[in-house]
C-alpha positions in Angstrom: 9.8 -5.7 -20.3 13.1 -5.9 -18.2 12.2 -4.6 -14.7 14.5 -4.5 -12.1 14.1 -7.3 -9.6 12.3 -6.6 -6.3 13.2 -7.9 -3.2 10.4 -8.6 -0.7 11.6 -8.6 2.8 9.2 -11.1 4.7 10.9 -10.7 7.9 9.4 -7.1 7.9 12.8 -5.8 9.7 12.3 -2.2 8.5 15.5 -0.2 8.6 14.0 3.4 7.7 12.4 4.7 10.8 9.5 6.4 9.0 8.6 2.7 7.5 8.9 1.1 10.8 6.7 3.7 12.4 4.0 3.1 9.9 4.2 -0.6 10.6 3.8 -0.1 14.4 0.8 2.2 13.6 -0.5 -0.6 11.4 0.0 -3.4 14.0 -1.8 -1.2 16.6 -4.9 -0.9 14.7 -4.9 -4.3 13.4 -5.3 -6.1 16.8 -5.7 -9.8 16.6 -7.0 -9.7 12.8 -4.9 -10.1 9.7 -5.2 -6.6 8.8 -7.2 -3.5 9.9 -10.3 -2.4 8.4 -10.5 1.1 6.6 -12.5 2.4 9.8 -9.5 1.4 11.8 -7.1 3.9 10.2 -7.0 7.5 10.8 -4.7 9.6 8.9 -4.2 11.7 11.8 -2.2 8.6 13.5 0.0 8.5 10.3 0.7 12.3 10.3 4.4 12.0 10.5 4.5 9.4 7.5 1.8 10.3 5.5 4.2 11.4 2.6 5.2 7.7 2.1 2.0 6.1 2.9 -0.2 4.2 0.4 -3.7 3.1 1.5 -4.9 0.2 -0.8 -8.5 -0.9 -0.9 -8.1 -4.8 -1.5 -10.7 -7.2 -3.0 -12.9 -9.4 -1.0 -12.4 -13.1 -1.2 -13.4 -14.3 -4.5 -13.4 -10.8 -6.0 -11.3 -10.0 -9.0 -8.0 -8.4 -8.6 -9.0 -5.6 -10.7 -10.8 -4.2 -7.5 -7.6 -3.1 -6.0 -7.7 0.8 -5.7 -5.5 3.3 -4.1 -7.5 5.2 -1.3 -4.5 7.4 -0.2 -1.2 8.0 -1.4 1.1 10.5 0.1 3.1 13.1 -1.6 6.4 11.1 -1.9 4.4 8.4 -3.7 2.8 10.8 -5.9 6.1 12.4 -6.9 7.2 8.9 -8.3 3.7 7.6 -9.8 1.6 11.1 -10.1 -1.7 11.2 -9.1 -2.7 7.9 -8.3 -5.8 8.1 -5.6 -9.1 6.8 -6.2 -9.2 4.8 -9.6 -8.7 1.0 -10.0 -5.0 0.1 -10.0 -5.3 -1.5 -13.5 -6.4 1.7 -14.8 -3.5 3.9 -13.2 -0.3 1.7 -13.5 1.1 0.2 -16.8 0.4 -3.5 -16.9 3.9 -4.7 -15.7 3.9 -2.2 -13.0 0.3 -3.3 -12.0 1.1 -7.1 -11.8 4.2 -6.5 -9.5 2.0 -4.4 -7.2 -0.6 -7.2 -7.4 2.0 -10.0 -6.7 3.4 -7.9 -4.0 -0.1 -7.5 -2.4 -0.9 -11.3 -2.8 
């Protein structure tokens, strides 16, 4: 399928205020680690940006990528993708979109 290209800005120079605010929260919660744990994230700390948030459970080292699952999807995200919270991504997203998401996560 022909999908439009995705540009991944690895500089993380977010221009939208809500995205920058979500990233600042994420940084504050991860500390010296590569990323925060689920226990480090409190939806109340993301109240202003909840509509655009997607929290993803990622596989542990050595686990199959089919373990990726959406744990929380904001209203704006669900308006685009429908109800996607709870199940494995491979069961929710069409294969080409699933592949794009996984490639982005990796």
